[in-house]
mmJSON file of the N, C-alpha and C atoms, coordinates in Angstrom:
{"data_MODEL":{"atom_site":{
"group_PDB":["ATOM","ATOM","ATOM","ATOM","ATOM","ATOM","ATOM","ATOM","ATOM","ATOM","ATOM","ATOM","ATOM","ATOM","ATOM","ATOM","ATOM","ATOM","ATOM","ATOM","ATOM","ATOM","ATOM","ATOM","ATOM","ATOM","ATOM","ATOM","ATOM","ATOM","ATOM","ATOM","ATOM","ATOM","ATOM","ATOM","ATOM","ATOM","ATOM","ATOM","ATOM","ATOM","ATOM","ATOM","ATOM","ATOM","ATOM","ATOM","ATOM","ATOM","ATOM","ATOM","ATOM","ATOM","ATOM","ATOM","ATOM","ATOM","ATOM","ATOM","ATOM","ATOM","ATOM","ATOM","ATOM","ATOM","ATOM","ATOM","ATOM","ATOM","ATOM","ATOM","ATOM","ATOM","ATOM","ATOM","ATOM","ATOM","ATOM","ATOM","ATOM","ATOM","ATOM","ATOM","ATOM","ATOM","ATOM","ATOM","ATOM","ATOM","ATOM","ATOM","ATOM","ATOM","ATOM","ATOM","ATOM","ATOM","ATOM","ATOM","ATOM","ATOM","ATOM","ATOM","ATOM","ATOM","ATOM","ATOM","ATOM","ATOM","ATOM","ATOM","ATOM","ATOM","ATOM","ATOM","ATOM","ATOM","ATOM","ATOM","ATOM","ATOM","ATOM","ATOM","ATOM","ATOM","ATOM","ATOM","ATOM","ATOM","ATOM","ATOM","ATOM","ATOM","ATOM","ATOM","ATOM","ATOM","ATOM","ATOM","ATOM","ATOM","ATOM","ATOM","ATOM","ATOM","ATOM","ATOM","ATOM","ATOM","ATOM","ATOM","ATOM","ATOM","ATOM","ATOM","ATOM","ATOM","ATOM","ATOM","ATOM","ATOM","ATOM","ATOM","ATOM","ATOM","ATOM","ATOM","ATOM","ATOM","ATOM","ATOM","ATOM","ATOM"],
"id":[1,2,3,4,5,6,7,8,9,10,11,12,13,14,15,16,17,18,19,20,21,22,23,24,25,26,27,28,29,30,31,32,33,34,35,36,37,38,39,40,41,42,43,44,45,46,47,48,49,50,51,52,53,54,55,56,57,58,59,60,61,62,63,64,65,66,67,68,69,70,71,72,73,74,75,76,77,78,79,80,81,82,83,84,85,86,87,88,89,90,91,92,93,94,95,96,97,98,99,100,101,102,103,104,105,106,107,108,109,110,111,112,113,114,115,116,117,118,119,120,121,122,123,124,125,126,127,128,129,130,131,132,133,134,135,136,137,138,139,140,141,142,143,144,145,146,147,148,149,150,151,152,153,154,155,156,157,158,159,160,161,162,163,164,165,166,167,168,169,170,171,172,173,174],
"type_symbol":["N","C","C","N","C","C","N","C","C","N","C","C","N","C","C","N","C","C","N","C","C","N","C","C","N","C","C","N","C","C","N","C","C","N","C","C","N","C","C","N","C","C","N","C","C","N","C","C","N","C","C","N","C","C","N","C","C","N","C","C","N","C","C","N","C","C","N","C","C","N","C","C","N","C","C","N","C","C","N","C","C","N","C","C","N","C","C","N","C","C","N","C","C","N","C","C","N","C","C","N","C","C","N","C","C","N","C","C","N","C","C","N","C","C","N","C","C","N","C","C","N","C","C","N","C","C","N","C","C","N","C","C","N","C","C","N","C","C","N","C","C","N","C","C","N","C","C","N","C","C","N","C","C","N","C","C","N","C","C","N","C","C","N","C","C","N","C","C","N","C","C","N","C","C"],
"label_atom_id":["N","CA","C","N","CA","C","N","CA","C","N","CA","C","N","CA","C","N","CA","C","N","CA","C","N","CA","C","N","CA","C","N","CA","C","N","CA","C","N","CA","C","N","CA","C","N","CA","C","N","CA","C","N","CA","C","N","CA","C","N","CA","C","N","CA","C","N","CA","C","N","CA","C","N","CA","C","N","CA","C","N","CA","C","N","CA","C","N","CA","C","N","CA","C","N","CA","C","N","CA","C","N","CA","C","N","CA","C","N","CA","C","N","CA","C","N","CA","C","N","CA","C","N","CA","C","N","CA","C","N","CA","C","N","CA","C","N","CA","C","N","CA","C","N","CA","C","N","CA","C","N","CA","C","N","CA","C","N","CA","C","N","CA","C","N","CA","C","N","CA","C","N","CA","C","N","CA","C","N","CA","C","N","CA","C","N","CA","C","N","CA","C","N","CA","C","N","CA","C","N","CA","C"],
"label_alt_id":[null,null,null,null,null,null,null,null,null,null,null,null,null,null,null,null,null,null,null,null,null,null,null,null,null,null,null,null,null,null,null,null,null,null,null,null,null,null,null,null,null,null,null,null,null,null,null,null,null,null,null,null,null,null,null,null,null,null,null,null,null,null,null,null,null,null,null,null,null,null,null,null,null,null,null,null,null,null,null,null,null,null,null,null,null,null,null,null,null,null,null,null,null,null,null,null,null,null,null,null,null,null,null,null,null,null,null,null,null,null,null,null,null,null,null,null,null,null,null,null,null,null,null,null,null,null,null,null,null,null,null,null,null,null,null,null,null,null,null,null,null,null,null,null,null,null,null,null,null,null,null,null,null,null,null,null,null,null,null,null,null,null,null,null,null,null,null,null,null,null,null,null,null,null],
"label_comp_id":["MET","MET","MET","SER","SER","SER","GLU","GLU","GLU","ILE","ILE","ILE","GLN","GLN","GLN","ILE","ILE","ILE","VAL","VAL","VAL","GLN","GLN","GLN","ILE","ILE","ILE","ILE","ILE","ILE","SER","SER","SER","LEU","LEU","LEU","VAL","VAL","VAL","GLY","GLY","GLY","PHE","PHE","PHE","LEU","LEU","LEU","ILE","ILE","ILE","LEU","LEU","LEU","ALA","ALA","ALA","GLY","GLY","GLY","SER","SER","SER","ALA","ALA","ALA","LEU","LEU","LEU","ALA","ALA","ALA","SER","SER","SER","PHE","PHE","PHE","ARG","ARG","ARG","LEU","LEU","LEU","SER","SER","SER","TRP","TRP","TRP","SER","SER","SER","LYS","LYS","LYS","ALA","ALA","ALA","LEU","LEU","LEU","ARG","ARG","ARG","MET","MET","MET","ALA","ALA","ALA","LEU","LEU","LEU","ILE","ILE","ILE","TRP","TRP","TRP","GLY","GLY","GLY","ALA","ALA","ALA","ILE","ILE","ILE","PHE","PHE","PHE","CYS","CYS","CYS","ALA","ALA","ALA","VAL","VAL","VAL","ALA","ALA","ALA","LEU","LEU","LEU","PHE","PHE","PHE","PHE","PHE","PHE","SER","SER","SER","ILE","ILE","ILE","ILE","ILE","ILE","GLU","GLU","GLU","PHE","PHE","PHE","ARG","ARG","ARG","GLN","GLN","GLN"],
"label_asym_id":["A","A","A","A","A","A","A","A","A","A","A","A","A","A","A","A","A","A","A","A","A","A","A","A","A","A","A","A","A","A","A","A","A","A","A","A","A","A","A","A","A","A","A","A","A","A","A","A","A","A","A","A","A","A","A","A","A","A","A","A","A","A","A","A","A","A","A","A","A","A","A","A","A","A","A","A","A","A","A","A","A","A","A","A","A","A","A","A","A","A","A","A","A","A","A","A","A","A","A","A","A","A","A","A","A","A","A","A","A","A","A","A","A","A","A","A","A","A","A","A","A","A","A","A","A","A","A","A","A","A","A","A","A","A","A","A","A","A","A","A","A","A","A","A","A","A","A","A","A","A","A","A","A","A","A","A","A","A","A","A","A","A","A","A","A","A","A","A","A","A","A","A","A","A"],
"label_entity_id":["1","1","1","1","1","1","1","1","1","1","1","1","1","1","1","1","1","1","1","1","1","1","1","1","1","1","1","1","1","1","1","1","1","1","1","1","1","1","1","1","1","1","1","1","1","1","1","1","1","1","1","1","1","1","1","1","1","1","1","1","1","1","1","1","1","1","1","1","1","1","1","1","1","1","1","1","1","1","1","1","1","1","1","1","1","1","1","1","1","1","1","1","1","1","1","1","1","1","1","1","1","1","1","1","1","1","1","1","1","1","1","1","1","1","1","1","1","1","1","1","1","1","1","1","1","1","1","1","1","1","1","1","1","1","1","1","1","1","1","1","1","1","1","1","1","1","1","1","1","1","1","1","1","1","1","1","1","1","1","1","1","1","1","1","1","1","1","1","1","1","1","1","1","1"],
"label_seq_id":[1,1,1,2,2,2,3,3,3,4,4,4,5,5,5,6,6,6,7,7,7,8,8,8,9,9,9,10,10,10,11,11,11,12,12,12,13,13,13,14,14,14,15,15,15,16,16,16,17,17,17,18,18,18,19,19,19,20,20,20,21,21,21,22,22,22,23,23,23,24,24,24,25,25,25,26,26,26,27,27,27,28,28,28,29,29,29,30,30,30,31,31,31,32,32,32,33,33,33,34,34,34,35,35,35,36,36,36,37,37,37,38,38,38,39,39,39,40,40,40,41,41,41,42,42,42,43,43,43,44,44,44,45,45,45,46,46,46,47,47,47,48,48,48,49,49,49,50,50,50,51,51,51,52,52,52,53,53,53,54,54,54,55,55,55,56,56,56,57,57,57,58,58,58],
"pdbx_PDB_ins_code":[null,null,null,null,null,null,null,null,null,null,null,null,null,null,null,null,null,null,null,null,null,null,null,null,null,null,null,null,null,null,null,null,null,null,null,null,null,null,null,null,null,null,null,null,null,null,null,null,null,null,null,null,null,null,null,null,null,null,null,null,null,null,null,null,null,null,null,null,null,null,null,null,null,null,null,null,null,null,null,null,null,null,null,null,null,null,null,null,null,null,null,null,null,null,null,null,null,null,null,null,null,null,null,null,null,null,null,null,null,null,null,null,null,null,null,null,null,null,null,null,null,null,null,null,null,null,null,null,null,null,null,null,null,null,null,null,null,null,null,null,null,null,null,null,null,null,null,null,null,null,null,null,null,null,null,null,null,null,null,null,null,null,null,null,null,null,null,null,null,null,null,null,null,null],
"Cartn_x":[0.848,0.0,0.898,0.655,1.504,1.054,1.887,1.573,0.322,0.13,-1.047,-2.323,-2.306,-3.481,-3.786,-2.756,-2.962,-3.605,-3.128,-3.705,-5.155,-5.452,-6.825,-7.745,-7.283,-8.093,-8.335,-7.302,-7.45,-8.424,-8.325,-9.244,-10.673,-10.846,-12.177,-12.805,-12.028,-12.528,-12.896,-12.068,-12.367,-13.651,-13.851,-15.087,-16.304,-16.164,-17.278,-17.613,-16.592,-16.83,-17.52,-17.07,-17.682,-19.147,-19.429,-20.809,-21.668,-21.112,-21.857,-22.185,-21.238,-21.507,-22.526,-22.522,-23.534,-24.923,-25.02,-26.308,-26.78,-25.865,-26.238,-26.694,-26.089,-26.47,-27.847,-28.244,-29.573,-30.655,-30.266,-31.184,-32.288,-31.867,-32.811,-33.279,-34.432,-34.882,-34.002,-33.95,-33.077,-33.484,-34.784,-35.223,-34.846,-35.004,-34.645,-33.127,-32.37,-30.911,-30.43,-31.037,-30.654,-30.975,-32.139,-32.508,-31.523,-31.15,-30.194,-28.828,-28.403,-27.118,-27.124,-28.23,-28.326,-28.325,-28.974,-28.968,-27.554,-26.842,-25.466,-24.565,-24.781,-24.008,-24.252,-25.512,-25.836,-25.194,-25.201,-24.558,-23.064,-22.428,-20.999,-20.687,-21.481,-21.251,-21.456,-22.451,-22.696,-21.526,-20.998,-19.856,-18.625,-18.39,-17.246,-17.378,-18.572,-18.8,-18.577,-19.046,-18.862,-17.381,-16.587,-15.162,-14.44,-14.876,-14.23,-14.541,-15.738,-16.074,-15.235,-15.089,-14.268,-12.822,-12.298,-10.913,-10.754,-11.758,-11.692,-11.656,-12.378,-12.422,-11.1,-10.316,-9.043,-8.048],
"Cartn_y":[-1.168,0.0,1.237,2.123,3.305,4.395,5.41,6.515,7.26,7.372,8.077,7.331,6.014,5.231,5.359,5.408,5.567,6.917,7.966,9.297,9.314,8.641,8.588,7.883,6.791,6.058,6.905,7.58,8.428,9.57,10.178,11.275,10.761,9.581,9.005,8.737,8.184,7.946,9.268,10.279,11.594,12.176,12.037,12.535,11.776,10.466,9.683,10.095,10.364,10.835,12.194,13.061,14.383,14.272,13.42,13.238,12.613,11.669,11.045,12.025,12.885,13.88,14.907,15.23,16.15,15.522,14.237,13.554,13.515,13.275,13.223,14.588,15.648,16.976,17.385,16.897,17.215,16.324,15.218,14.267,13.817,13.385,12.885,11.488,11.118,9.752,8.817,7.561,6.61,6.427,6.404,6.199,7.39,8.593,9.781,9.852,9.525,9.542,8.499,7.319,6.269,6.687,7.299,7.763,8.814,9.752,10.785,10.183,9.201,8.547,7.805,7.146,6.444,7.418,8.557,9.566,10.077,10.404,10.888,9.808,8.557,7.462,7.317,7.483,7.409,8.56,9.753,10.9,10.642,10.153,9.864,8.815,7.752,6.699,7.218,8.077,8.631,9.5,10.313,11.165,10.308,9.286,8.403,7.667,7.214,6.538,7.49,8.713,9.717,9.948,10.127,10.367,9.132,7.943,6.738,6.568,6.949,6.882,7.879,9.087,10.098,9.617,9.046,8.564,7.393,6.528,5.357,5.769,6.82,7.263,7.865,8.37,8.986,7.914],
"Cartn_z":[0.0,0.0,0.0,-0.945,-1.067,-0.091,0.023,0.93,0.48,-0.816,-1.336,-0.956,-1.04,-0.674,0.812,1.634,3.071,3.363,2.71,2.897,2.421,1.315,0.817,1.806,2.39,3.361,4.602,5.085,6.27,5.992,4.824,4.504,4.345,3.781,3.64,5.005,5.917,7.272,7.941,7.752,8.317,7.759,6.451,5.839,6.358,6.549,7.08,8.509,9.309,10.675,10.649,9.769,9.639,9.212,8.243,7.788,8.886,9.614,10.712,11.819,12.144,13.185,12.715,11.428,10.894,10.975,10.648,10.763,12.209,13.124,14.536,15.035,14.542,15.01,14.489,13.317,12.789,13.383,13.995,14.635,13.685,12.527,11.534,11.921,11.423,11.638,10.806,11.198,10.511,9.058,8.792,7.407,6.53,7.06,6.287,6.09,7.129,7.024,6.018,6.036,5.088,3.659,3.467,2.128,1.621,2.48,2.083,1.779,2.583,2.347,1.013,0.7,-0.579,-1.752,-1.589,-2.653,-2.887,-1.798,-1.948,-2.536,-2.141,-2.715,-4.207,-4.622,-6.045,-6.814,-6.225,-6.872,-7.026,-5.969,-6.01,-7.077,-7.135,-8.132,-9.549,-9.74,-11.071,-11.526,-10.623,-10.976,-11.259,-10.43,-10.649,-11.981,-12.305,-13.581,-14.747,-14.618,-15.661,-15.938,-14.869,-15.062,-15.585,-15.204,-15.734,-17.219,-17.645,-19.069,-19.856,-19.329,-20.0,-20.109,-19.036,-19.042,-19.999,-20.08,-20.955,-22.422,-22.78,-24.175,-24.627,-23.706,-24.088,-24.203],
"occupancy":[1.0,1.0,1.0,1.0,1.0,1.0,1.0,1.0,1.0,1.0,1.0,1.0,1.0,1.0,1.0,1.0,1.0,1.0,1.0,1.0,1.0,1.0,1.0,1.0,1.0,1.0,1.0,1.0,1.0,1.0,1.0,1.0,1.0,1.0,1.0,1.0,1.0,1.0,1.0,1.0,1.0,1.0,1.0,1.0,1.0,1.0,1.0,1.0,1.0,1.0,1.0,1.0,1.0,1.0,1.0,1.0,1.0,1.0,1.0,1.0,1.0,1.0,1.0,1.0,1.0,1.0,1.0,1.0,1.0,1.0,1.0,1.0,1.0,1.0,1.0,1.0,1.0,1.0,1.0,1.0,1.0,1.0,1.0,1.0,1.0,1.0,1.0,1.0,1.0,1.0,1.0,1.0,1.0,1.0,1.0,1.0,1.0,1.0,1.0,1.0,1.0,1.0,1.0,1.0,1.0,1.0,1.0,1.0,1.0,1.0,1.0,1.0,1.0,1.0,1.0,1.0,1.0,1.0,1.0,1.0,1.0,1.0,1.0,1.0,1.0,1.0,1.0,1.0,1.0,1.0,1.0,1.0,1.0,1.0,1.0,1.0,1.0,1.0,1.0,1.0,1.0,1.0,1.0,1.0,1.0,1.0,1.0,1.0,1.0,1.0,1.0,1.0,1.0,1.0,1.0,1.0,1.0,1.0,1.0,1.0,1.0,1.0,1.0,1.0,1.0,1.0,1.0,1.0,1.0,1.0,1.0,1.0,1.0,1.0],
"B_iso_or_equiv":[0.0,0.0,0.0,0.0,0.0,0.0,0.0,0.0,0.0,0.0,0.0,0.0,0.0,0.0,0.0,0.0,0.0,0.0,0.0,0.0,0.0,0.0,0.0,0.0,0.0,0.0,0.0,0.0,0.0,0.0,0.0,0.0,0.0,0.0,0.0,0.0,0.0,0.0,0.0,0.0,0.0,0.0,0.0,0.0,0.0,0.0,0.0,0.0,0.0,0.0,0.0,0.0,0.0,0.0,0.0,0.0,0.0,0.0,0.0,0.0,0.0,0.0,0.0,0.0,0.0,0.0,0.0,0.0,0.0,0.0,0.0,0.0,0.0,0.0,0.0,0.0,0.0,0.0,0.0,0.0,0.0,0.0,0.0,0.0,0.0,0.0,0.0,0.0,0.0,0.0,0.0,0.0,0.0,0.0,0.0,0.0,0.0,0.0,0.0,0.0,0.0,0.0,0.0,0.0,0.0,0.0,0.0,0.0,0.0,0.0,0.0,0.0,0.0,0.0,0.0,0.0,0.0,0.0,0.0,0.0,0.0,0.0,0.0,0.0,0.0,0.0,0.0,0.0,0.0,0.0,0.0,0.0,0.0,0.0,0.0,0.0,0.0,0.0,0.0,0.0,0.0,0.0,0.0,0.0,0.0,0.0,0.0,0.0,0.0,0.0,0.0,0.0,0.0,0.0,0.0,0.0,0.0,0.0,0.0,0.0,0.0,0.0,0.0,0.0,0.0,0.0,0.0,0.0,0.0,0.0,0.0,0.0,0.0,0.0],
"pdbx_formal_charge":[null,null,null,null,null,null,null,null,null,null,null,null,null,null,null,null,null,null,null,null,null,null,null,null,null,null,null,null,null,null,null,null,null,null,null,null,null,null,null,null,null,null,null,null,null,null,null,null,null,null,null,null,null,null,null,null,null,null,null,null,null,null,null,null,null,null,null,null,null,null,null,null,null,null,null,null,null,null,null,null,null,null,null,null,null,null,null,null,null,null,null,null,null,null,null,null,null,null,null,null,null,null,null,null,null,null,null,null,null,null,null,null,null,null,null,null,null,null,null,null,null,null,null,null,null,null,null,null,null,null,null,null,null,null,null,null,null,null,null,null,null,null,null,null,null,null,null,null,null,null,null,null,null,null,null,null,null,null,null,null,null,null,null,null,null,null,null,null,null,null,null,null,null,null],
"auth_seq_id":[1,1,1,2,2,2,3,3,3,4,4,4,5,5,5,6,6,6,7,7,7,8,8,8,9,9,9,10,10,10,11,11,11,12,12,12,13,13,13,14,14,14,15,15,15,16,16,16,17,17,17,18,18,18,19,19,19,20,20,20,21,21,21,22,22,22,23,23,23,24,24,24,25,25,25,26,26,26,27,27,27,28,28,28,29,29,29,30,30,30,31,31,31,32,32,32,33,33,33,34,34,34,35,35,35,36,36,36,37,37,37,38,38,38,39,39,39,40,40,40,41,41,41,42,42,42,43,43,43,44,44,44,45,45,45,46,46,46,47,47,47,48,48,48,49,49,49,50,50,50,51,51,51,52,52,52,53,53,53,54,54,54,55,55,55,56,56,56,57,57,57,58,58,58],
"auth_comp_id":["MET","MET","MET","SER","SER","SER","GLU","GLU","GLU","ILE","ILE","ILE","GLN","GLN","GLN","ILE","ILE","ILE","VAL","VAL","VAL","GLN","GLN","GLN","ILE","ILE","ILE","ILE","ILE","ILE","SER","SER","SER","LEU","LEU","LEU","VAL","VAL","VAL","GLY","GLY","GLY","PHE","PHE","PHE","LEU","LEU","LEU","ILE","ILE","ILE","LEU","LEU","LEU","ALA","ALA","ALA","GLY","GLY","GLY","SER","SER","SER","ALA","ALA","ALA","LEU","LEU","LEU","ALA","ALA","ALA","SER","SER","SER","PHE","PHE","PHE","ARG","ARG","ARG","LEU","LEU","LEU","SER","SER","SER","TRP","TRP","TRP","SER","SER","SER","LYS","LYS","LYS","ALA","ALA","ALA","LEU","LEU","LEU","ARG","ARG","ARG","MET","MET","MET","ALA","ALA","ALA","LEU","LEU","LEU","ILE","ILE","ILE","TRP","TRP","TRP","GLY","GLY","GLY","ALA","ALA","ALA","ILE","ILE","ILE","PHE","PHE","PHE","CYS","CYS","CYS","ALA","ALA","ALA","VAL","VAL","VAL","ALA","ALA","ALA","LEU","LEU","LEU","PHE","PHE","PHE","PHE","PHE","PHE","SER","SER","SER","ILE","ILE","ILE","ILE","ILE","ILE","GLU","GLU","GLU","PHE","PHE","PHE","ARG","ARG","ARG","GLN","GLN","GLN"],
"auth_asym_id":["A","A","A","A","A","A","A","A","A","A","A","A","A","A","A","A","A","A","A","A","A","A","A","A","A","A","A","A","A","A","A","A","A","A","A","A","A","A","A","A","A","A","A","A","A","A","A","A","A","A","A","A","A","A","A","A","A","A","A","A","A","A","A","A","A","A","A","A","A","A","A","A","A","A","A","A","A","A","A","A","A","A","A","A","A","A","A","A","A","A","A","A","A","A","A","A","A","A","A","A","A","A","A","A","A","A","A","A","A","A","A","A","A","A","A","A","A","A","A","A","A","A","A","A","A","A","A","A","A","A","A","A","A","A","A","A","A","A","A","A","A","A","A","A","A","A","A","A","A","A","A","A","A","A","A","A","A","A","A","A","A","A","A","A","A","A","A","A","A","A","A","A","A","A"],
"auth_atom_id":["N","CA","C","N","CA","C","N","CA","C","N","CA","C","N","CA","C","N","CA","C","N","CA","C","N","CA","C","N","CA","C","N","CA","C","N","CA","C","N","CA","C","N","CA","C","N","CA","C","N","CA","C","N","CA","C","N","CA","C","N","CA","C","N","CA","C","N","CA","C","N","CA","C","N","CA","C","N","CA","C","N","CA","C","N","CA","C","N","CA","C","N","CA","C","N","CA","C","N","CA","C","N","CA","C","N","CA","C","N","CA","C","N","CA","C","N","CA","C","N","CA","C","N","CA","C","N","CA","C","N","CA","C","N","CA","C","N","CA","C","N","CA","C","N","CA","C","N","CA","C","N","CA","C","N","CA","C","N","CA","C","N","CA","C","N","CA","C","N","CA","C","N","CA","C","N","CA","C","N","CA","C","N","CA","C","N","CA","C","N","CA","C","N","CA","C","N","CA","C","N","CA","C"],
"pdbx_PDB_model_num":[1,1,1,1,1,1,1,1,1,1,1,1,1,1,1,1,1,1,1,1,1,1,1,1,1,1,1,1,1,1,1,1,1,1,1,1,1,1,1,1,1,1,1,1,1,1,1,1,1,1,1,1,1,1,1,1,1,1,1,1,1,1,1,1,1,1,1,1,1,1,1,1,1,1,1,1,1,1,1,1,1,1,1,1,1,1,1,1,1,1,1,1,1,1,1,1,1,1,1,1,1,1,1,1,1,1,1,1,1,1,1,1,1,1,1,1,1,1,1,1,1,1,1,1,1,1,1,1,1,1,1,1,1,1,1,1,1,1,1,1,1,1,1,1,1,1,1,1,1,1,1,1,1,1,1,1,1,1,1,1,1,1,1,1,1,1,1,1,1,1,1,1,1,1]
}}}
């Protein structure tokens, strides 16, 4: 595992902690929080797919 991958994992964990604390501060219901998490996950996957398609064409 390279140093860049370690930094990426640490930043990802930090972002997840930040998102979790934001959800806790809003005190959303579990169903609403799960729906929002799935929406954000879908947005992230769509953007990642878009960039992988662009990279593949080049």
